[in-house]
Structures are given as structure tokens and as C-alpha cells.
N, C-alpha and C positions, 0 to 999 in steps of 0.2 A: 627889377633887383637882378643879381649875378649869381650863379652858384658856381662852386668850384670843387676839387675834391671830391668828387663819384669815384665809388668804386663799384666794379661790377657785381658785388655781392645785392649792390643798393637794389635790385631789382627785385630782390628776394625778401625784401622785408614783410609784406603784405602775410607770405607764407609763413612767418616767426612771428606775424601778429604786431608788427612794428611798421610803421610809415613815415619816416622822418622826412623823405625826399620830396613829401609835396607840403612842408611847411611854408615855401613861399609864394604857394597858390592862396594859402589859407590867408595871406598877409592881404591879397587884392577880395578874396568872397571870404568875409567873414563867418564863423561858424556857426553864427548865431542868426544869420539871415536866410532864412530858408524858404523859397516862395510856398504858398498855399496849393493845395492839391484839390483834386475835383471831390474829393470825400472831406475837405476840410482843410485845416492847416495841420502842414507836417511838425513833428516836433524838432526842438533847436539841439542843435548838438549839449548846449549846456543842460537841457532839459535831460536827455539819453545818458547824459555823464553821470547828473543825480540819482535815474533810477537805475542805472548801473552800480552807482555806489563808490566811482572812480576814485572820488576822491578820499575814500575810505581803504583804497588798497595800496599797501604802501611802497614806496617809489624810493630808488636809491639817487642822491645826488651830490655829484663832485664838483664843486666851484672851483674853479682855480683864476688867482687875480694876480695880472704882475703887478709889481709893485717895484719895475726897474726905476731909475732916477725918472725914465724918459715920459713914464706917466701922470708926472706933473705937469705936464704943459697941456695948453687949452683947457685947463680944468677936468680933465680926463677921471684922475683919480677920485675926485668930489661927488663926478657924475655917476661913477660904478659904486660907490657907497651908498648915493643915495636912488638911485635903480636897483641896487640887489634888496635895499629893504623893500621894494613893494614887490618884486619878484617872489622873495620868499613869504613873504605875507600872502602869498596866495597859493601857498603850499598846506597840506594836513599838518595835523600834528604825529599824525602815522608816517609822514615820511621823513626819511635819514638825510641830512645833511651833514656835508663834511667839506668847511670853507677852509680853503689850503690859499696861501700867497706863495709867491716865488719871484726870485731876482736871483741872486747867485746861489742858493740854495732852497728847497720847499720847506714852508713851517703850517702844521696843522694848527688853525687859529680856533678851529670850533668843528668837533664832531658831537654829533646829538640829534635830537629831535626837531623836526623844521617848525614846533609851535610858538617861537618866540623872535619873530625876526626880528626887532631891535637889539635883543640880545645880541645875536648872531653877527649882525653889522657892527655892533660895538666892540667886538672883537680884534676885528681891522686894525692895523696899524692906522694914525693919524696921518700920517703922511709917507709915499714911497721912500725907499732907499735911494738918496740921491746919488751914490756910487755903486748902486747894485748892477749885476748886468741881467741875462734873461735866459735860465738854463731850464728852457721848455722840456727838454727830456728827462730830467729830474723830477718837475713835476708831474709829469703823465706818470713817471714811476711810482710815486706817492699814490696817484688817483687807482691806478691798478691795486696796489696794494690793500688800500682801502675795501676797493670793492672785492678782494678776494677771501675777506672774511666770513667765517662759515653761515654766519647769519645774516648775510645779504638778502637785498630783495630780488625777488624775480624782475622786476625791471628798473634799469639803471640809466642814468644820464651824467654825462661829463660836459659841462660848459667851459670854454677856456678862452676868458677876456685879456687880450695882449695887443700893444700897441707899437710889437718891435719886430725883429728876426731872432732866430736863435744865436743868443751870444753867451754862452757857456764862461764861466770864471777856469781860469788853469787847474786841472786833477779834475774835471768832472768826466762822469762815465759816459757823456755823450758831446764829445768834444767838436763833433762834425753833426749834420743833419740826415747823415745816414751811418751803415754800418751794422757791425754785429749787435751792438748795443740797442739799436732802433729793433732791429729783426726780433730779439728778444722781446721786446716790448710788444712788437706785433702778435708772435705766438701766444703770448701773457692773455692781451685782449680776444684772441680768437677763441682760447678755452674758456673765458669767461663767457663768451657768447654762445658757447654749448651749454650753457646753465640759463643764462638770463637774456633778457630784450637788452643791449647794449647800443646806446646812440650817441652820437657827439655831438656838439653845437658848438664851433668856433667863432669868436664876432671877433674879427680883426678891428682894431680902434684908431687905426693910423692907415694912411695910405701906404706907410712899408712895412705894415703889419705881417709880414709874409710868414711869420713863425707858427700864424694859426692853420696854416695849412697843414705844418705838420702832425696834428692829431688827426688827419685823414690816414696819415701812413702807420697809425697805430689802431685805432677804432677804425676800422671799415665803414660801419654806417655812421657817418659824418657829413652834416652839412655845414658848410663854412657860410654863415651870413655876413652881408657886410652892409650896415647902415651908412648912410651918407655922411652923415654927421654923429657926433657923440651922444647928439642929444635925442636920435634915435633909438638909442640902445636899451631902455625901458620897453619900448613896444616888440621890439627882436628878441629881446627876454621873454616878454610875456609869451611870443609866439613858441619859443622855444618850450616854454613849460605847457603849452595849448598840445604841441607836438607829443610830449612825453603821455599825456592824457591820455590822447589818441590811442599811443601805443597802449597805455593800460587797459581802454578799452578794448583794442585790438586783442590782446592778449585774452581777457574776458571772452569775445565774443566767437575766439577761434573755434569754441564746441558748435558754434551754430552756423559754423559755415558750411554750406551746402544743405544746411534742412529746409526741409518744405512742410507741406500739409499733405497728410493722407487720409485716404479715406475707403470706409469698408462696411459692408453689410454688421450690424452690429448683431442680430440673431439670423443663424441660417436654417432655422428650422423650416420645414417645408412649409408652403404657402397655399392654402387652394385658390384657384383659379377659375373654378368651375363658373362662379357668374360672371366672369370676366373681371372682376377686380378684388382687390385685398391689398391690407395694409402690411408695412414693413417699417426697418429703421434702419438709418444709415447713421456714420459716426465721423464727423471731420477732427483731425487730429494734427496738432500742432508739434512737430519735432523739435522746435526749440527750447532753449532753456532762458533765453534771455529776451529775444527777439519776438514782437508781435507782429501778425502775418494777416494779411487782408486777401482772401480770392473774392475776385469780382467776375462778373459774366458765368456765373455758376447754372450750369445744365448737367443733367444727369439722365441717364438713358441705361439699356441694358445689351449686351451679346448674347446670343445663344436664342432664349427665348425671347421674342419680340414682347417688349415691354415699353409703356411709355410711365416716366417715375417723375410724379409733382410732388410738392411739400417743401422744398429747398428752397430757401432765399437765393436772390441773384447775386447778392453781395454780402459777404459774413467776416469778422474780425475776429481773430483768434487771439488770446494770450498766450505766452508763453508756454508749451505744454499743456494747453487747456484742448480739452475734447469737447465736442458739443454731438450732441444727438438730435435725431431729425424723425419723425414717424412719416413716412412717403405713404404716397397710395401707387399702388402698381394696378395698371388696367392692359388689358391683353390677356398674353397667356400662350400655353400649348394649341396649335392647330390641330384640325382632325387630318386634315392633308388624306389624298387617296380615297378610299372608301368611307364614307363618312357613318361610319356604325358607332354604338355606343362603345365606347372604353375609356379605361384612365390611361390619360397621357402622362410621364414624367418627363423634368426639363431643369436645366440650370441655366439661372440667370448671371449673366459674369458683370460686374458694374462698370460703366463707361462715364467718364466723368471730364466735362469740358469747363477751362478757366483758368484765367491766369492770377496766379500767384504773386504778390510784392510784398515790399516790407517799405513800411513809411519810414524807416531808421535808414534807408541805404543813403538816401539823397543828403540826407546831414552828415554822414559820417565819410560819404568820399570825398577824395580819392584816398584817404588812408587806412578806410577799410572797404573790403569788399568782400560782401556776406555771400553773394554767388549763390541767391536763392533760387531753388528752381522755379521755371515760369508755371511748369504743370502740376496740375493736383496727381499725387500717386495714388494708384489703386491697390490696395492690400487685401489678405485674407483672400477665402473661399467663395466660387458662388452662391447664390441664394437658391435654394430646392424649392420647385413650384409644381404644383400637380392640378390635374384638371380633368372633367368628365368631358368627351368630347362626344360630335358625332350625336344623331337621334337614334333615340330609341326603340322609333317604328322602323328603320331601316331593314333591321335583320326580319324581323317579320315579315316588312314587305318582300325582301327577297324570298324568302321561303316560301310563301304564298303564290309569289310568280312564278317561284319553281315548279312548286306543286302544280298550279295549273297548269303550266307549260308541260309537266309530265304526264297530268290527264289526259290533258289535248292529245299528248303526241299518242300517248297508249289508246284513247279512241282514234285517232287517225290507224296507229298500228290495226288496232282490231278490224276496222271498218275495210281494209284490206288484205290480211291476212285471215279476220276469221269473219265473212262476210256472212248471212243469215243463210243455212242451206234450205234448198226446197226441191222436191220432187222424188223421186225414188231410184236407187241405185239397186239393181241385181247381181249377184253373183254366182256364175255356175264353173262347174270344172270346165276346163277346155276340151277334155276328152271325154265326153259324158253326155246322157242325156237326162240327168237330174234335173228335178224342178229347182229352177230357178230361186237362189235364196232372195226374200224381198227385205231392201234396208231404206225404212222410211226417213226422209233426211229431212230435219228440223232443228232448231236452234242453230250452234255455231261450230258444232264438234258432234262426230256420233261413233260410238263404240261398237263394232261389231265381232260375231264368232259363227262364222258358216258352217253348215252342217257337218262338211266334209271336215272341219277342225280347222285348229289357229286361231287366231285375232288379227283384228285391224283397226284402224281408226280412221275416219272421213273428216277433212274439213276443206273449206274453201277457201280461194286465195284471188281478189278482184285485178284484173288487167284490163289495161288501155289496149284495145286494135284499132286497126283502121276502119273497122266495121262497127266501133263505138265500145263502151266498157261492158263485159262479159266475168262470169264469175268460173273459173276451173275448180275441178274437184282433184286435192291431194289427196290419193290412197296409198295408207301404209297398210302393209300384211306381213305377217310372219307364220309361216305354215307350221304346224306339229313337229316338234324336232328341231327346227333351224336354230342356229344360235348367234348373235352378235345383233347389229341394228335393223330394224325391219327394212325391206327394198319397198320402194315408193315408187307412184307413178300420178301423171297427171291426166285427167280425161275431162275432156271439155263437154261440155253441156249440152246432151244429148249425144254425145258419142260413147264408144268402146273404148277398154285398155283391159290388157292382161296384165296380170303379176300374181305370181306364186303358183301358177297351174290355173289360177279364174280366172275367167275372163268376166269384166265388170261391164255393165250396161246401165248410163244415165237415163232416167225417164223424165222427162222435164213434167212439170205438173199441168194439168190437163187447163187449156185457155178457157177463163170466163166465157160463159153463155149468155145471152140473151140479145137485146135489140142494140143497135150500135157496138157489139163486140168485136173487136178485131179479131182476123184470121191468125192463126197461128201455124207458123211453118213447122212440120215435125222435124225434132234433133236439129233443131238452130239455138233454141236456149233463148231467141228474144222475140219480140211480135215484130 
């Protein structure tokens, strides 16, 4: 099959909801023959049309029938009468039909509902005008006038059937096949196209029927069909009707173009995951008005707080506008991280869903309607708030206990070094004097004293490591009467002397043990 009179605007037909350019392809691939899919048998185009109620959507048809003398040849006119009856019989009573014949001038034969095909065809003359010319320009003018009425439908088709070329009578407004009068026709058709889906179908009924191409000069979205013989007219008219129904469907489905499936948390109230699991609900929602959508390979997870989400079927089909809610199980939750002490962790789980969205209608309607259904499921709404008690309740007590034990051990070590037990006697006597020395008995870990000469002081030990082994030195602090500020201090080795604050201090180690096996003590050494 060959096409002609394509216009640049034809590629925008889908955007406007009309796709007449694919009518020839439909002749090779019948609309009702759709292969089965993996999920079953896809709906046929006719089934989709019934679902959409396309037959109930009014369409304007203007049928222009050439009644010039040449139409009597080869039984063309009688074939047109019979095939038009079949074509009109496939229309709905809601459709509007204008049947116009033309030769030297156009004449309206029927204007009204398409409900009675026999009545409409009966208005055709019994035979063509033997002496009539072919004024296609005047016929197209009459067609546009009919479609310019205020109550015209949103979808309109002009069907032109002619067997010759433009051959107007003298005095016609369209003496040639081009010119200012044709430009006016085109502008009127463009104005119509702003408010209606207008398409043309031209059927040349003979090898020299070049006049059919003139429809494309006026109605930009025109398909010129070329039947091999007049007997093919019925099939071509049927395809023209199917294309018009496709445009009706495209107009209805324009609202569904680019619409898909969205998923969201149904309730974003806080979920407690202390036990490692909880339940929530998710909702799948179809954004279409007419087209059912299927989501396959569904897998749901969460970002933010790591969660395993289960309970959603791997495949689901949503009716137009349907919302479907599923209760899901959440496993996982906030993690302790860092120090595992017992605390409450809050977080947010953002939905992630993988799966392929498809429309079972798409294949049956292609290429006339491209739904452009998004392949992926869209995620909407906010994240889900989750909370969990994490960490061990014993962690902090264990830490505090260990810290306390460390402090005690540290303190004991410090005391063993800086406050070792004192032994022996410390004498104190003025440096310049012959007084009887004060004797300070050393016991415990710290001893305070008050010499007879006045003042006060303290003595405590400090353990040291030396080359000769460990020993305990005495750290003596003393403040004479009348002195201010911090007390002076001096270190006195075991069995040694030290001077501080005018006093001479002498350490007298304890008497060595006596008896069998006792070791001798070196006086003043402080060690065995």
C-alpha cells in the first residue's frame, strides 16, 4: 500500500490524540490480533474500545461522494453506494454524519445521526450526473462549513471519494488546484484543528483520480488510501473508521499518557523495632483514569535505616485509579554503632521499590496511541519513622564498675607509693640548742606533730626505687609559729638526718628483731 500527501504535522498526531498515519499498517496487522503475553492473553483493540466506550463518544463524519459522470464507469458509483452502507452501519447513533455529493456543485444529501445507514444511503442519487464536472474545492468548502457549526464533536473525519481530478465548472470559486481560495480553506481547517481532532481520508477510485490529493492541501492530517480496485473500497472505508475510533481512544487516553504507579507508606507513625521486627503498610496507587497497569518483579526495601521489607506480591495489576494496601513485615532497625550502651535510637526508613510497570493495552493500541507509561514505580510521601532500644543494659554498669575498680586499684597503688606505712621514731631538736629532743612515734601512713618549741608539721612516707633496692623516705612538712604561706618540706632518708625550719630531724629505724636466726641490722641504713 502506498501513502501520499503526508504533512509535517502528521508526526504530532499522537500528541494531539490522533494517529491516522498508521492506518496502512493496521491493514497488515489487524487490530484484534494481539499475541498472548506471559500473564495471559492481552485485550484486543475492540475490547479496549468497548471498555472505553469509544462507540459512545460522538464523532463527526463528512462524507464527500463524487457524482460526476465518470463515476458511472466500471460500476464505481454502485460500489460506493453499497460499501457506504456497510461503513455507515458500523457507526454509532451518537455519531453525526453529513453526506455531501459533488459534481459541478456540492449538495447536502443527509445531515444528522448515523443511526440509520439505509436511510442515509437512500438519499444518494440513483446515478451520477452524466454531464457534471468535479469541483473538489467547493465540496471541501461545504465540508468545513459543516464542521464549523457550534455543536460539532471533538473528533471529526472528512472522507473524500473521487475518481478524477479537480475539474470545476466556469465561475467556480476554485478555478485551479491552488491559489488564494485554497489558502483560505487551509486556514479554516487549521482553525478547526485548534478545537477538534480533524483528519482526512482520501480514496482515489481510479488511476487518474489525482483530485483526491487535494484534501491533503486543506486538511493537514490526511491519509490518501490507494485501493487496488473499487472492490477494495469497503475494506478501506472500514480502516478509515477504525482509525477514527483510534483517534477517539487517543483523545480519551491523553489524560493517562505518562501516568504510572506510585507507592508510599500508608501510615508514617513511629514503628518500634526494639525486638528486631514490626509491621507497617504500603499502598500502591494507579494514577491512570482508564488504563489498567501491571507491576512485575516487585521488590521493596528501605534506605536510611536498613530494613528488609516483605509481604508484597511479586506481581500485581491495578485497575484505573485503584489503590491497593499491603501489610508488610519490617526486619532490622537502627543499629547501636560505637559504644553499645543502652539507649533509644530514632531513624527514618525511605521506601525503595524495584519493578517494571507495563500496560497490557499498549501493544493493542500501538502505534496509534503511545501511553508512555513510566517503567518504574514512583515513590511518594515521606519516610517511615522508626525507633529501637539498642545496646546492652549491662554495658554502662560494667564500664562504671571497671572504672571504679581501676580507680580503687590506682588509689591503692598511689597510696602504696605515696603513703606507705611509717615505722620507727622521728626526733626533732633545735639546731642550736641542747634541749631534750622531741620524739615522734611513726605509725600508720601519716603523722602530725607539734614540737615543744612551737609550730606544727606532718610526716608521711614515699616509696622509692634505688640501685640498692626499694626504700621509704620521710617527707617532713613543718611550719614554725608566726610563719605564713605554704609549709616548708624536706626529705629524710631512713636512719638519716634533715634540717627544716630551725629543727634537726633524725629518723631512728625500728629495733631489729632479735632471737635465733635474726639478721643483723646496719644502723642508719633502714634495710636488713
